[in-house]
DRENPA-3360 file (N, C-alpha, C; in nm, 2 decimals, always signed):
BEGIN
1 = TSQSANKK = -2.91/+3.73/+6.62/-2.97/+3.81/+6.52/-2.90/+3.94/+6.49 ~ -2.76/+3.95/+6.59/-2.64/+4.04/+6.52/-2.52/+3.97/+6.43 ~ -2.55/+3.90/+6.45/-2.46/+3.86/+6.33/-2.56/+3.84/+6.19 ~ -2.67/+3.82/+6.20/-2.71/+3.88/+6.04/-2.69/+3.96/+6.05 ~ -2.77/+4.03/+6.14/-2.78/+4.17/+6.08/-2.68/+4.29/+6.02 ~ -2.54/+4.24/+6.07/-2.41/+4.27/+6.06/-2.39/+4.23/+5.90 ~ -2.45/+4.11/+5.82/-2.44/+4.03/+5.70/-2.46/+4.14/+5.58 ~ -2.35/+4.13/+5.51/-2.38/+4.14/+5.46/-2.52/+4.13/+5.30;
9 = QEFVKTDD = -2.58/+4.19/+5.28/-2.63/+4.08/+5.24/-2.55/+4.12/+5.03 ~ -2.63/+3.97/+4.96/-2.54/+3.93/+4.85/-2.71/+3.94/+4.74 ~ -2.72/+4.08/+4.63/-2.75/+4.02/+4.56/-2.75/+3.96/+4.40 ~ -2.76/+3.84/+4.36/-2.73/+3.78/+4.19/-2.80/+3.86/+4.10 ~ -2.72/+3.91/+4.03/-2.79/+4.00/+3.90/-2.77/+3.83/+3.80 ~ -2.88/+3.84/+3.70/-2.93/+3.73/+3.60/-2.86/+3.82/+3.50 ~ -2.78/+3.79/+3.37/-2.77/+3.84/+3.28/-2.88/+3.80/+3.19 ~ -3.03/+3.83/+3.14/-3.07/+3.79/+2.98/-3.07/+3.71/+2.88;
17 = KKVEKKAD = -2.97/+3.83/+2.85/-2.92/+3.88/+2.74/-2.80/+3.77/+2.68 ~ -2.69/+3.71/+2.79/-2.66/+3.66/+2.83/-2.70/+3.52/+2.82 ~ -2.80/+3.48/+2.84/-2.95/+3.32/+2.80/-2.95/+3.33/+2.67 ~ -2.99/+3.45/+2.68/-3.04/+3.46/+2.49/-2.97/+3.42/+2.42 ~ -2.81/+3.49/+2.43/-2.76/+3.45/+2.31/-2.72/+3.30/+2.32 ~ -2.71/+3.26/+2.39/-2.63/+3.12/+2.43/-2.69/+3.06/+2.34 ~ -2.80/+3.09/+2.34/-2.94/+3.03/+2.26/-2.96/+3.02/+2.15 ~ -2.94/+3.14/+2.03/-2.91/+3.17/+1.99/-2.86/+3.13/+1.94;
25 = EKKRDISR = -2.67/+3.16/+1.91/-2.59/+3.03/+1.86/-2.68/+2.89/+1.87 ~ -2.67/+2.81/+1.96/-2.75/+2.74/+1.92/-2.85/+2.68/+1.82 ~ -2.93/+2.77/+1.82/-2.94/+2.77/+1.70/-2.89/+2.79/+1.58 ~ -2.86/+2.81/+1.51/-2.82/+2.87/+1.33/-2.85/+2.91/+1.30 ~ -2.82/+2.94/+1.15/-2.92/+3.02/+1.08/-2.86/+2.91/+0.93 ~ -2.95/+2.78/+0.93/-2.86/+2.72/+0.87/-2.91/+2.71/+0.72 ~ -2.98/+2.85/+0.66/-3.00/+2.92/+0.55/-2.86/+2.93/+0.52 ~ -2.71/+2.99/+0.61/-2.62/+3.06/+0.57/-2.48/+2.90/+0.52;
33 = VKCYNCKK = -2.55/+2.78/+0.60/-2.42/+2.75/+0.61/-2.44/+2.65/+0.37 ~ -2.33/+2.58/+0.38/-2.34/+2.50/+0.20/-2.27/+2.44/+0.26 ~ -2.29/+2.31/+0.20/-2.26/+2.20/+0.16/-2.16/+2.13/+0.05 ~ -2.02/+2.13/+0.16/-1.93/+2.15/+0.09/-1.92/+1.96/-0.05 ~ -2.02/+1.93/-0.03/-1.99/+1.77/-0.05/-2.10/+1.75/-0.24 ~ -2.25/+1.90/-0.18/-2.26/+1.93/-0.35/-2.32/+2.04/-0.36 ~ -2.25/+2.18/-0.22/-2.23/+2.30/-0.26/-2.32/+2.36/-0.29 ~ -2.50/+2.30/-0.17/-2.59/+2.42/-0.24/-2.62/+2.43/-0.09;
41 = EGHFTKYC = -2.69/+2.50/-0.01/-2.70/+2.59/+0.09/-2.80/+2.56/+0.19 ~ -2.79/+2.54/+0.28/-2.91/+2.45/+0.36/-2.87/+2.28/+0.52 ~ -2.82/+2.29/+0.46/-2.81/+2.17/+0.52/-2.59/+2.17/+0.52 ~ -2.57/+2.08/+0.63/-2.39/+2.06/+0.62/-2.36/+1.94/+0.57 ~ -2.25/+1.90/+0.54/-2.23/+1.74/+0.48/-2.28/+1.63/+0.48 ~ -2.20/+1.65/+0.62/-2.29/+1.49/+0.69/-2.44/+1.43/+0.65 ~ -2.57/+1.59/+0.63/-2.65/+1.59/+0.63/-2.74/+1.56/+0.46 ~ -2.57/+1.55/+0.39/-2.66/+1.56/+0.23/-2.69/+1.40/+0.19;
49 = KKAKVKDY = -2.80/+1.45/+0.11/-2.81/+1.34/-0.01/-2.73/+1.34/-0.05 ~ -2.75/+1.40/-0.12/-2.62/+1.32/-0.28/-2.52/+1.19/-0.20 ~ -2.58/+1.14/-0.36/-2.44/+1.01/-0.30/-2.31/+1.00/-0.26 ~ -2.24/+0.92/-0.17/-2.13/+1.00/-0.20/-2.02/+0.90/-0.24 ~ -1.96/+0.94/-0.29/-1.92/+0.92/-0.46/-1.69/+0.95/-0.42 ~ -1.56/+0.86/-0.49/-1.43/+0.94/-0.43/-1.44/+0.98/-0.56 ~ -1.37/+1.10/-0.53/-1.29/+1.16/-0.54/-1.23/+1.10/-0.76 ~ -1.25/+1.18/-0.85/-1.19/+1.17/-0.93/-1.07/+1.15/-0.96;
57 = EYYKTKML = -0.97/+1.18/-0.89/-0.93/+1.22/-0.89/-0.81/+1.04/-0.79 ~ -0.87/+0.99/-0.75/-0.90/+0.83/-0.67/-0.87/+0.74/-0.76 ~ -0.99/+0.81/-0.82/-0.92/+0.66/-0.97/-0.85/+0.71/-1.03 ~ -0.82/+0.82/-1.04/-0.68/+0.74/-1.15/-0.55/+0.76/-1.13 ~ -0.51/+0.83/-0.95/-0.38/+0.73/-0.91/-0.36/+0.59/-0.90 ~ -0.54/+0.54/-0.88/-0.55/+0.37/-0.87/-0.48/+0.33/-1.02 ~ -0.57/+0.44/-1.10/-0.43/+0.41/-1.25/-0.35/+0.36/-1.22 ~ -0.28/+0.45/-1.21/-0.11/+0.52/-1.26/-0.06/+0.38/-1.11;
65 = LAKKDKDE = -0.08/+0.28/-1.08/-0.05/+0.22/-1.01/+0.00/+0.09/-1.13 ~ -0.05/+0.07/-1.20/-0.01/-0.02/-1.33/+0.14/-0.07/-1.33 ~ +0.19/-0.13/-1.31/+0.33/-0.15/-1.37/+0.39/-0.27/-1.49 ~ +0.45/-0.27/-1.54/+0.44/-0.28/-1.77/+0.45/-0.48/-1.72 ~ +0.43/-0.51/-1.81/+0.47/-0.65/-1.78/+0.49/-0.72/-1.91 ~ +0.52/-0.84/-1.89/+0.66/-0.84/-1.99/+0.53/-0.91/-2.11 ~ +0.43/-1.02/-2.02/+0.33/-1.01/-2.19/+0.24/-0.94/-2.26 ~ +0.22/-0.84/-2.12/+0.13/-0.68/-2.14/+0.14/-0.58/-2.11;
73 = QVLLAEDQ = +0.20/-0.52/-2.18/+0.26/-0.43/-2.14/+0.15/-0.32/-2.08 ~ +0.14/-0.29/-2.01/-0.02/-0.12/-1.99/+0.07/-0.04/-2.00 ~ +0.00/+0.06/-2.10/+0.03/+0.20/-2.09/+0.00/+0.27/-2.03 ~ +0.08/+0.30/-1.93/-0.06/+0.42/-1.85/-0.09/+0.55/-1.95 ~ +0.04/+0.62/-1.97/+0.01/+0.69/-2.02/-0.16/+0.70/-2.13 ~ -0.21/+0.54/-2.21/-0.33/+0.57/-2.24/-0.41/+0.55/-2.13 ~ -0.36/+0.46/-2.08/-0.53/+0.45/-1.91/-0.59/+0.54/-1.90 ~ -0.44/+0.63/-1.83/-0.49/+0.82/-1.83/-0.55/+0.92/-1.93;
81 = ARMESSIV = -0.50/+0.86/-2.07/-0.58/+0.91/-2.14/-0.78/+0.86/-2.18 ~ -0.80/+0.73/-2.14/-0.89/+0.69/-2.15/-0.97/+0.75/-1.95 ~ -0.87/+0.75/-1.94/-1.01/+0.84/-1.78/-1.01/+0.98/-1.78 ~ -0.93/+1.03/-1.87/-0.99/+1.14/-1.92/-1.12/+1.13/-2.01 ~ -1.08/+1.09/-2.07/-1.22/+1.05/-2.18/-1.35/+1.08/-2.13 ~ -1.32/+1.00/-2.05/-1.49/+0.88/-1.98/-1.50/+1.00/-1.82 ~ -1.50/+1.11/-1.79/-1.49/+1.21/-1.70/-1.60/+1.15/-1.60 ~ -1.61/+1.17/-1.56/-1.75/+1.08/-1.47/-1.82/+1.22/-1.45;
89 = DHNNSEGV = -1.95/+1.22/-1.41/-2.03/+1.27/-1.35/-2.04/+1.27/-1.28 ~ -2.05/+1.38/-1.12/-2.05/+1.26/-0.99/-2.18/+1.23/-0.90 ~ -2.27/+1.32/-1.03/-2.43/+1.27/-1.01/-2.45/+1.14/-0.97 ~ -2.35/+1.11/-1.16/-2.47/+0.95/-1.28/-2.38/+0.90/-1.22 ~ -2.43/+0.75/-1.13/-2.42/+0.64/-1.02/-2.39/+0.58/-1.19 ~ -2.43/+0.57/-1.33/-2.41/+0.45/-1.40/-2.25/+0.49/-1.44 ~ -2.14/+0.63/-1.43/-2.12/+0.60/-1.46/-2.01/+0.66/-1.40 ~ -2.02/+0.54/-1.24/-1.94/+0.55/-1.08/-1.96/+0.37/-1.17;
97 = DKLIRQFN = -2.07/+0.35/-1.18/-2.10/+0.21/-1.13/-2.00/+0.18/-1.28 ~ -1.93/+0.26/-1.40/-1.90/+0.19/-1.53/-1.75/+0.16/-1.44 ~ -1.72/+0.27/-1.39/-1.59/+0.26/-1.30/-1.53/+0.17/-1.18 ~ -1.64/+0.17/-1.17/-1.63/+0.01/-1.03/-1.56/-0.10/-1.10 ~ -1.67/-0.14/-1.26/-1.69/-0.23/-1.36/-1.53/-0.24/-1.42 ~ -1.48/-0.15/-1.46/-1.35/-0.14/-1.49/-1.28/-0.16/-1.42 ~ -1.23/-0.12/-1.29/-1.13/-0.07/-1.21/-1.16/-0.28/-1.14 ~ -1.29/-0.33/-1.04/-1.33/-0.48/-1.08/-1.22/-0.55/-1.13;
105 = HKIVKFHK = -1.21/-0.53/-1.30/-1.17/-0.57/-1.43/-1.02/-0.62/-1.40 ~ -1.00/-0.44/-1.36/-0.81/-0.41/-1.39/-0.70/-0.49/-1.24 ~ -0.86/-0.52/-1.11/-0.86/-0.61/-1.02/-0.81/-0.69/-1.03 ~ -0.87/-0.80/-1.12/-0.85/-0.92/-1.15/-0.71/-0.94/-1.25 ~ -0.71/-0.85/-1.33/-0.61/-0.96/-1.43/-0.48/-0.91/-1.37 ~ -0.46/-0.74/-1.23/-0.37/-0.79/-1.18/-0.34/-0.88/-1.08 ~ -0.44/-0.98/-0.97/-0.42/-1.06/-0.94/-0.46/-1.24/-1.02 ~ -0.41/-1.25/-1.17/-0.37/-1.31/-1.24/-0.21/-1.27/-1.29;
113 = RIEKENQQ = -0.22/-1.16/-1.24/-0.10/-1.13/-1.29/+0.01/-1.23/-1.16 ~ -0.05/-1.12/-1.09/+0.06/-1.21/-0.92/+0.00/-1.37/-0.88 ~ -0.05/-1.39/-0.94/-0.10/-1.58/-0.95/+0.03/-1.63/-1.03 ~ +0.06/-1.60/-1.09/+0.12/-1.62/-1.29/+0.26/-1.58/-1.19 ~ +0.32/-1.45/-1.18/+0.41/-1.38/-1.06/+0.42/-1.46/-0.94 ~ +0.41/-1.53/-0.91/+0.45/-1.60/-0.79/+0.46/-1.73/-0.79 ~ +0.38/-1.79/-0.91/+0.43/-1.90/-0.96/+0.57/-1.89/-0.96 ~ +0.59/-1.77/-1.13/+0.75/-1.80/-1.20/+0.88/-1.77/-1.03;
121 = NKDLENQN = +0.77/-1.76/-0.92/+0.90/-1.70/-0.80/+0.90/-1.83/-0.72 ~ +0.82/-1.97/-0.72/+0.84/-2.08/-0.71/+0.96/-2.17/-0.81 ~ +0.85/-2.14/-0.88/+0.97/-2.22/-1.01/+1.12/-2.22/-0.93 ~ +1.14/-2.09/-0.93/+1.32/-2.03/-0.97/+1.34/-2.02/-0.81 ~ +1.21/-2.06/-0.68/+1.35/-2.03/-0.58/+1.35/-2.24/-0.63 ~ +1.24/-2.26/-0.66/+1.28/-2.50/-0.71/+1.49/-2.48/-0.78 ~ +1.43/-2.39/-0.86/+1.55/-2.43/-0.96/+1.75/-2.38/-0.89 ~ +1.67/-2.28/-0.82/+1.79/-2.21/-0.72/+1.85/-2.26/-0.65;
129 = KDLQDKYD = +1.74/-2.42/-0.55/+1.81/-2.50/-0.48/+1.82/-2.61/-0.49 ~ +1.77/-2.65/-0.69/+1.91/-2.74/-0.74/+1.99/-2.66/-0.76 ~ +2.03/-2.62/-0.80/+2.14/-2.51/-0.86/+2.30/-2.56/-0.71 ~ +2.14/-2.48/-0.58/+2.25/-2.50/-0.47/+2.31/-2.65/-0.45 ~ +2.19/-2.73/-0.45/+2.21/-2.84/-0.43/+2.35/-2.92/-0.46 ~ +2.35/-2.85/-0.64/+2.43/-2.87/-0.76/+2.59/-2.83/-0.71 ~ +2.65/-2.73/-0.63/+2.71/-2.67/-0.62/+2.82/-2.70/-0.50 ~ +2.68/-2.71/-0.34/+2.71/-2.84/-0.25/+2.88/-2.93/-0.34;
137 = VLKNQATN = +2.79/-3.05/-0.43/+2.76/-3.12/-0.39/+2.93/-3.13/-0.43 ~ +2.95/-3.01/-0.57/+3.07/-3.00/-0.69/+3.19/-2.95/-0.54 ~ +3.16/-2.85/-0.55/+3.23/-2.84/-0.38/+3.30/-2.90/-0.30 ~ +3.25/-3.02/-0.26/+3.21/-3.10/-0.22/+3.35/-3.20/-0.29 ~ +3.34/-3.24/-0.41/+3.47/-3.31/-0.47/+3.54/-3.19/-0.48 ~ +3.54/-3.12/-0.48/+3.67/-3.03/-0.46/+3.73/-3.06/-0.37 ~ +3.71/-3.07/-0.30/+3.77/-3.03/-0.09/+3.81/-3.17/-0.12 ~ +3.77/-3.35/-0.19/+3.80/-3.50/-0.13/+3.99/-3.39/-0.29;
145 = FEMNNKEL = +3.85/-3.35/-0.39/+4.04/-3.43/-0.55/+4.11/-3.34/-0.46 ~ +4.10/-3.26/-0.35/+4.25/-3.13/-0.33/+4.29/-3.18/-0.21 ~ +4.23/-3.30/-0.16/+4.27/-3.36/+0.03/+4.28/-3.46/-0.05 ~ +4.30/-3.50/-0.18/+4.32/-3.68/-0.30/+4.52/-3.59/-0.32 ~ +4.53/-3.52/-0.37/+4.57/-3.41/-0.42/+4.71/-3.39/-0.33 ~ +4.67/-3.33/-0.21/+4.81/-3.33/-0.15/+4.87/-3.49/-0.09 ~ +4.76/-3.64/-0.08/+4.83/-3.67/-0.02/+4.89/-3.79/-0.10 ~ +4.80/-3.79/-0.28/+4.99/-3.78/-0.34/+5.09/-3.77/-0.34;
153 = NEQLKVLI = +5.10/-3.55/-0.35/+5.19/-3.50/-0.32/+5.25/-3.60/-0.22 ~ +5.21/-3.56/-0.13/+5.25/-3.68/-0.01/+5.38/-3.80/+0.00 ~ +5.28/-3.87/-0.16/+5.29/-4.04/-0.15/+5.44/-4.02/-0.28 ~ +5.42/-3.92/-0.31/+5.54/-3.85/-0.46/+5.69/-3.83/-0.34 ~ +5.63/-3.72/-0.22/+5.77/-3.73/-0.22/+5.81/-3.80/-0.10 ~ +5.75/-3.94/-0.10/+5.83/-4.06/-0.05/+5.88/-4.11/-0.18 ~ +5.82/-4.10/-0.27/+5.86/-4.20/-0.30/+5.99/-4.15/-0.34 ~ +5.98/-3.96/-0.39/+6.14/-3.92/-0.41/+6.22/-3.98/-0.38;
161 = EKNDDLLA = +6.22/-3.95/-0.26/+6.30/-3.95/-0.12/+6.35/-4.11/-0.15 ~ +6.29/-4.22/-0.11/+6.32/-4.32/-0.17/+6.43/-4.35/-0.20 ~ +6.41/-4.30/-0.38/+6.45/-4.25/-0.49/+6.60/-4.27/-0.56 ~ +6.62/-4.13/-0.42/+6.71/-4.02/-0.43/+6.81/-4.21/-0.39 ~ +6.83/-4.23/-0.26/+6.82/-4.33/-0.17/+6.88/-4.41/-0.20 ~ +6.76/-4.52/-0.28/+6.86/-4.60/-0.42/+6.95/-4.53/-0.44 ~ +6.94/-4.47/-0.64/+7.06/-4.35/-0.67/+7.19/-4.32/-0.56 ~ +7.12/-4.33/-0.51/+7.31/-4.27/-0.43/+7.39/-4.33/-0.34;
% end
């Protein structure tokens, strides 16, 4: 009993204001929030109803990746001018669909080019292999000619020595 009487009493103080403040932080004032996607207030970007459309710059840079070809030269300036003249309203799904069709058409065209280039590459590899085989044959012939030439030169030396012996 003496121990409990000597023990100091502790009072736990609760701060109701802090609890209320934390609850208020959780309930944000959504009316002041501005969506980065549609630039309207009242919701966050991830809750935006607007269709998520790729940026015009994305399409523009994809267009600039085109290469020049022997048969059909793609002029990047013309593609860029065409893209800029057909600026798409991001709210207009028809314009986006049109762009997608254009890019799909370009993708098909580039796939055809790639197939053509791959076939040309295979043809050149086969041609290179044939030329390498011919080179190897000619190199072997040259080596054989050099060996035969050395043998003939040695035989010629022997014959010259015999001739000198006969004449001496």
